[in-house]
N, C-alpha and C positions, 0 to 999 in steps of 0.2 A: 243220807241219801242223794242222790243223782242231781243234779244242776240244770238246768237248761238255763244258756243266753236266746232271746230272739233278736236279730241283728236287722234293722231297717237304713238303709240308703234311701238317702231325698235327698232332692233338690228344686227350691221354688215351688215347692205343693206343702205350703205351713198348715193350710186348712186341711188336707187331704193327713198328715203327720197328726196333727192335733186330734182330729178323728181314729184315728188308728190308736195312740199312743190309750185316748182315753177308754176305747174300748178294751184292748190289755189289760185295763186297771182295773177293772171290772170284773176280771178272773176272780174265783171263787175259788178254786184250791190250788193254781197253780200260780206258785211264784218266783219271778222268772227274771235274770238281768235283761235287760234291754240297751242295746245299747243303739247308736242312733250317729250315723258318720252320714255328717253334713257336706252334698256335694258343690261347695263353694257358692250357697244361695244367696240371693240377692235380696231376697223378702224377708221376714219377720221369723224366720225359723227361730234363730238362737232365742228369741225370746218365749216362744211357746214352749219348747222344751224347757223355761226355766223355769216358766208358771207351771207348770206340771209334774215336778220332781218331789212334791209333798204325796202326790197322790203314785208316785214310782220311785222308792228308795231307792231301789238297782237303777236306778236311768244312766245310762252313759254317752256323753256327744263327744265328739270331736268334730273338728274343719278341717278341711283337704284342703291343704294349703293353696292347690291346683286343679280343676277342674280333670277327674279323673276319665274315661271310656267310659260308653253303658256296660259293654262287658269285665270290667274291672270293680265295678263300686259295692257287687255282694262281698266280693270274694274281701276287696278291700276291708270290706266293716265286721266280717267272720274274722279278721284278722285280729281285731280286740277285743274278742270272748273268753272270758275268762269258766264260763261254765261246763261240763261233763259232754254236753252234747249241742248243738247246736241248731238254728234256725232260722236262712235267711228270709226276707220276706220283703214287698214294697212296702211304699207309705201309703200306697191308699185303699189297699186290702184289708182285706176283714181275719188275723189268725181265731183261728177256733182251738179254744183252749181241751175237750173233748178229744181232739183226734191228736193234739201233742201231746196231753196223758198218757193216750195209748202208743204211742210210736217211744216214748220215755219206758213205759212197762216193757216192750216185747223188746230193748237193746239191753233195759234190766236184767232180764230173764234169761236174754240167747247173748252173752260176752262178746260172739264169733256175728253177730248181725254190726256191720256197719253202719247203717242206715238205712233209713224207714220213708214207704213214698207213701202218704196219703192221698184224699182223692180231691177235688179243687170245682167249683164252678160257681159259672159267674155270675153274677148278679149285677140285672137291666133297671136296678132303681124300684118296681114294682114287688108289690106284697115285701115281706117281711124276712129276713138271714135263714130263719130256719125253714120258712117256707120255700129259696131257692134251692135251700140241702135236699129235703122233704123230695121236691119236684126234679130236681138233679137226679137222683139215687134209682127212682120211679121210675124214668126218662131213658130213649139213648141213653146219654151218659152215664145211666148207671150199669148196662150190658156191656158181653163179652169185654171185659175187662181183666187183662190179667193180675194175681189174687195168690200171697203166699211169701215160701223163701225159696230165693234163688242164688244158686253161683255162679263163676266166671263161664261157666260154661253155658248159661240158660244165655249169656250176653246178644247172641245174634236174635235168639228168642223174642227177647223181649225188644231189641232194635226193629223189628219185621212187625212186631207186633202189637207196639208202644204209640201211642199219635206223638208223648209227648213222656221225657221224664225229666220232672221240674219239682223244687222246692224240696226236698228233702228234709229229714231231720236227720241228721248225722252226727257222731261221734269226734270230737275235738278233737282226741289222737291220731283217729283217722284222719283228719282234717288236717294235723301238721307234717303228716308225713306225702299226703298226696299231693296237694295246690299248693302254687307258688300266691304271695301275696298281692303282687299285681299280674293277673291271667291275661295272656292275648286272648282269649277267646272266656265263650260260656262254661262257669264255674260249675254249673252241677246240673247238665244239662246230661246228654249217653255219652259222652266225654267223663265229664264229672261221674257218673255213673263207673263206668267201665277204670274209671280209677279206685272209686273206691273197692270194688272190687277184687281188684287187687289184694287186698286187707283182709278181705272175709266174704261173707254174706251179702245180697239187701233184701228187703221184706216190701213186699206195695200190701198194702191194706185198703180196707175198703172206708177208713174210718175218714172225714173230712175235715183235712187240717188248712183250710184257705178258704176264704168264700174272693172272690175275684168283683171289683169294681169295675161293672163297662160304664165310661165319660169317653169323651172328646180326647182331654189330655193322656188318653192310657198309651204307655209306650208299646206297649203289643202289635197296637193299630199303625207303626212307624214300620214295619218288619222288612217291606222294598228300600226301603234306605238301607245306603252303600252299606254303611257301619253292622244294621241289624244284620240282613242275609249276610253277608259274610261271613259275620260270629253265628250263627248256624251251618252257616258250611262247614267251614272249620271245627267246628263239633265231630259233624258229622264223619270227615276225613280223619281228625285226631280218634274218637273211637275205634274209629275199622284202622289205621294205626295201632293202638293199642290191646287190641283182642290178639290170644296164643297164637305162633305160628300154624298147627293147625286148622287154623280157623281163619287164615288171613284170605284163602283164595274164594268163600263167600261172603266174607266182610266186604271187599272189591265188589260184586255183583250187589249186595243190601245198601250200601255207601252211595251210588249212582241213581239205583232209582228214587233213594230218599233225595238224592240233591236235584232228580230232575221233576220230583216232585214238589219241591219248597220254589227254584225255578217259576214253575207252572204256577203257584201261589202268589205268589211274586208278582210275578203276570197280569194276574188279572186285576191284583189288586192294584195296581200300577196304573191299569185300564182304566178301572173305574173310577181312578182320579185324575185320570183324562192327562198322565202322563204317557202317549200312547211309540213314542221315542224311546223310555226304563222299560215297557212291559217289552219290545223287540230286542232289546237288548238282553233280557231274562229267556225270550228264547231260543235268541245266540248260545247263548251260557248253559240252557238247555240239552242243543242238539249235540254241542260236543259229550255228552253222556252213554252215551248208546239209544238202542232202539230208534232208531231213526224212521223209521216207517213213520210210528207213533206222533211221531215229534211232528215230522214235515209234513204230514196233514193238518195237525193245531196251527201251525207256518202259514201253510195256503187258505185254510180259513181265514185267520187272523188278516193275512196281506189284505185275503179280497173287502172282508167286513171292512178293516180299518184306513186302506191306504191313503184317499183322501185325506184322513185327521191327522196321518204321517205327514204326511207333503206339507200339511197346513203347520205345523209342529216346526219343520225342519227349516221353514221359510221364516215363520216366528224369530227359530235356532237364528239364520242370517241376516235379519231384520236387523236383531240386539248387537252384533257382532260390527254391522256396521251402518251406524250411527252416524254422523247428525242424518236423518232421513225425516224428511216432509211428507213426501207423499209419495204413496205405492203406485207404479203405473203397471195395470194389469190387463194382456190381454181379454180378447172379448171372444173364449171359448168357452164353450160345458167345462170341460174340467178346471180350465185358471179358475172360474167365478166359483166356484165349489168350494175348491179350496179359500179363496180371498173369502167368502162369507163367512170362512167357521176361524183363519185370520185374523178377520175382526171382529170377532167375540172374542178374542184372546188381545186383540190390543184396539181397545174403541177410541181410541186419541189418535189415532190414524188417521189420514185420507187417502183413501181412493179411488183410484177414475179407472173407469174402465175405456178402451178404446181398440180400435182394429189395428187390423196388424200394415195399413197404409199412415195412419195417426201416430202409431209410435215412430216409425221411421223420421215423418216429418217433423216429431215432439225437437225443440231446443235444448240442445246439451242444459242440466243441472247435475249440481253433485248432493242436489239432497233430495233426488229423486230417487228409486229403487225399482226395479222393473220384473216380472215377472209373465214370462209371458210361452205359448205355446208353440208356437211355430220352432223348431229348432236352428230355424235357419236365421230367426231374426237376430240376434245377436252381432252375425258378421253384417249383417244387410244393414245394421244398423252403424256399427262403424263406418262402412264406406260413408253412410248418407251424411254422419254425422263430421269422419277427418278423424276423431280419435277414441278411444279405445275405454268402455265403462265397464269397471268392475263389479258393479252392482244392479247387476244383471242373471238370473238364473232359469232354465225353460223350465216347463214344467216336466219334459224328461228325464231332466240333470239331478232333479231331490229325487222324482219318481226313483231311478236306477240307486239313489244313494241311500233307501229305504230300504227295498230289495234285501229280502233275508236269502233265498233260495236261487238258484240261476234258471 
């Protein structure tokens, strides 16, 4: 009879890990090896694992010597697995027994299938997990989804139509020949799918293998972080690089489209978090991947709506790198005042003095003052009045020009 290893990386989330392990321990049919890879937790994770050994006799635990990057933790955990099949899953989710049994059954019956991709649904803490699965299957998430067995010739079709390819159940024998123990990119997404397809077919099934817990500590909420977004983009690029030569030209177009969409999603998430300059960065990166007319209009709209917010964030950067500063001296113009109001929300500890141009020219010099002015001639005029240059002064035009994306 074939065996399965469930591999769970964890870090500083002992309460989630305990919940997940107890859930697995209650499986009625599936007896499996459970591998926990502790990514240098500083909480009571070791004690939690030790306390559950009686419920999970095939529980293996290893503590990494130093923290691994986000994209490496799952593959590192799988390197310890000994089962015929492997399933890697986060510590805060709920592995579904029925879906895993179905995936194992397919691979038992079809030796050429290297990996099986089931479905997953998000649980927001309302109702039971069973209700979440039923609602997901009957709702929008249950429609228009690829299902069946697919070969390497279908790779671009899947890349084009599937939102993501995550959480496969796969053969350990294939994993040993297709994945590094510490990869430099996401191991089991589209690139991983392409790697599996070099060694056989993949199956996509309607059965649910995971219910994903939605909460504030969820790793996927950090998609706009550089490490995560760059991992996704590297996944797209390496998938495209791995397709057969005759599919390469189409792959370039598909990868560009996916990359643009990921940048735009990251832009929206960064914007929602009030990180407008980061959102600006993602728009600039999207511009580098074609479809310029569509993206340029998005950029124009963003600049028109959020220019004041970007300037306020840029002024905040200037304030942080020129400390110590006791007072922000702001020229009394509508544009500068609007920026100053947003700046104060970021730095309520600061003192802001609003003055007209003549008052700014007459103000005595202090190294603890930072000037933000609307009149582009004021920096030079003040230098002439005071008799010395002041590096802690920026004009509205300076920061607006620096924040612009398009010429």
